[in-house]
C-alpha positions as a printed NumPy array, in Angstrom:
array([[ 156.882,  -93.197,  -94.272],
       [ 154.727,  -95.982,  -95.675],
       [ 155.836,  -95.346,  -99.273],
       [ 159.495,  -95.188,  -98.333],
       [ 159.271,  -98.302,  -96.148],
       [ 157.293, -100.449,  -98.596],
       [ 158.753,  -99.285, -101.93 ],
       [ 162.139,  -97.631, -101.29 ],
       [ 163.387,  -98.127, -104.873],
       [ 160.333,  -96.388, -106.314],
       [ 160.274,  -93.604, -103.711],
       [ 163.663,  -91.892, -103.331],
       [ 163.765,  -88.674, -101.299],
       [ 163.537,  -86.497, -104.406],
       [ 160.362,  -88.167, -105.675],
       [ 158.708,  -87.985, -102.261],
       [ 159.571,  -84.297, -102.024],
       [ 158.209,  -83.599, -105.502],
       [ 155.056,  -85.628, -104.944],
       [ 154.196,  -83.889, -101.695],
       [ 155.366,  -80.453, -102.788],
       [ 158.02 ,  -80.053, -100.096],
       [ 161.815,  -79.934,  -99.95 ],
       [ 163.976,  -83.009,  -99.471],
       [ 164.922,  -81.63 ,  -96.035],
       [ 161.277,  -81.816,  -94.951],
       [ 161.052,  -85.403,  -96.217],
       [ 164.206,  -86.324,  -94.268],
       [ 162.792,  -84.825,  -91.07 ],
       [ 159.501,  -86.672,  -91.475],
       [ 161.247,  -89.975,  -92.139],
       [ 163.502,  -89.52 ,  -89.09 ],
       [ 160.731,  -88.46 ,  -86.759],
       [ 159.19 ,  -91.008,  -84.448],
       [ 155.898,  -89.151,  -84.137],
       [ 152.763,  -90.868,  -85.24 ],
       [ 149.413,  -89.17 ,  -85.795],
       [ 146.635,  -89.901,  -83.372],
       [ 144.045,  -92.445,  -84.539],
       [ 141.581,  -89.606,  -85.144],
       [ 144.062,  -87.622,  -87.248],
       [ 145.14 ,  -90.734,  -89.145],
       [ 141.49 ,  -91.458,  -89.981],
       [ 141.035,  -87.898,  -91.276],
       [ 144.194,  -88.193,  -93.391],
       [ 143.044,  -91.519,  -94.818],
       [ 139.615,  -90.089,  -95.609],
       [ 141.199,  -87.129,  -97.419],
       [ 143.419,  -89.463,  -99.446],
       [ 140.456,  -91.652, -100.367],
       [ 138.413,  -88.604, -101.314],
       [ 141.23 ,  -87.29 , -103.504],
       [ 141.586,  -90.684, -105.167],
       [ 137.865,  -90.954, -105.846],
       [ 137.55 ,  -87.453, -107.329],
       [ 140.806,  -87.386, -109.296],
       [ 140.292,  -87.256, -113.066],
       [ 141.41 ,  -90.447, -114.816],
       [ 144.532,  -89.478, -116.843],
       [ 145.181,  -92.523, -119.013],
       [ 144.656,  -96.245, -118.935],
       [ 144.44 ,  -98.12 , -115.694],
       [ 143.16 ,  -95.041, -113.931],
       [ 139.636,  -94.198, -113.021],
       [ 139.341,  -97.059, -110.582],
       [ 139.568,  -94.618, -107.656],
       [ 142.651,  -96.316, -106.23 ],
       [ 145.365,  -93.996, -107.539],
       [ 146.464,  -90.787, -105.885],
       [ 148.261,  -88.33 , -108.123],
       [ 150.227,  -85.129, -107.593],
       [ 148.899,  -81.897, -109.113],
       [ 151.231,  -82.413, -112.087],
       [ 149.603,  -85.805, -112.782],
       [ 152.422,  -88.064, -111.613],
       [ 151.336,  -91.13 , -109.693],
       [ 151.973,  -90.795, -105.96 ],
       [ 150.652,  -94.163, -104.865],
       [ 147.993,  -96.788, -105.413],
       [ 145.656,  -97.553, -102.565],
       [ 145.512, -101.158, -101.369],
       [ 142.626, -103.355, -102.462],
       [ 139.459, -102.558, -100.595],
       [ 140.389,  -98.872, -100.098],
       [ 138.557,  -96.259, -102.118],
       [ 136.863,  -96.395, -105.464],
       [ 134.306,  -98.826, -106.716],
       [ 135.162, -102.436, -106.201],
       [ 134.087, -105.475, -108.172],
       [ 130.343, -105.628, -108.577],
       [ 129.845, -101.892, -107.995],
       [ 127.022, -100.29 , -109.891]])
C-alpha cells in the first residue's frame, strides 16, 4: 500500500504483483482492503524487510548500502527511507 500510495507511477499493479510474487488480483485485494497489521506484526514485517535489505548482495552501483530491497530476480522493489537499515554515515 505504501509503494502504491507514495509512488503510483513507479508501482503499477503489474510491477507490484511481480515484485511480491503474487497475481494482480491479490494486489488489488490488498490495496482495497482496510485491514492494517497490528503494531507487533508491523514491527516483525519491518524487521524482516530490514534484514533482507542488509543481507542482500549488492548487484551494481548504488547498492550495498543496505537500503534497497530487491526481488529474487534482482529487480529493485523499494529503497528504505534514511535512517532505516544498513550502515549510516560514520559507520565502521
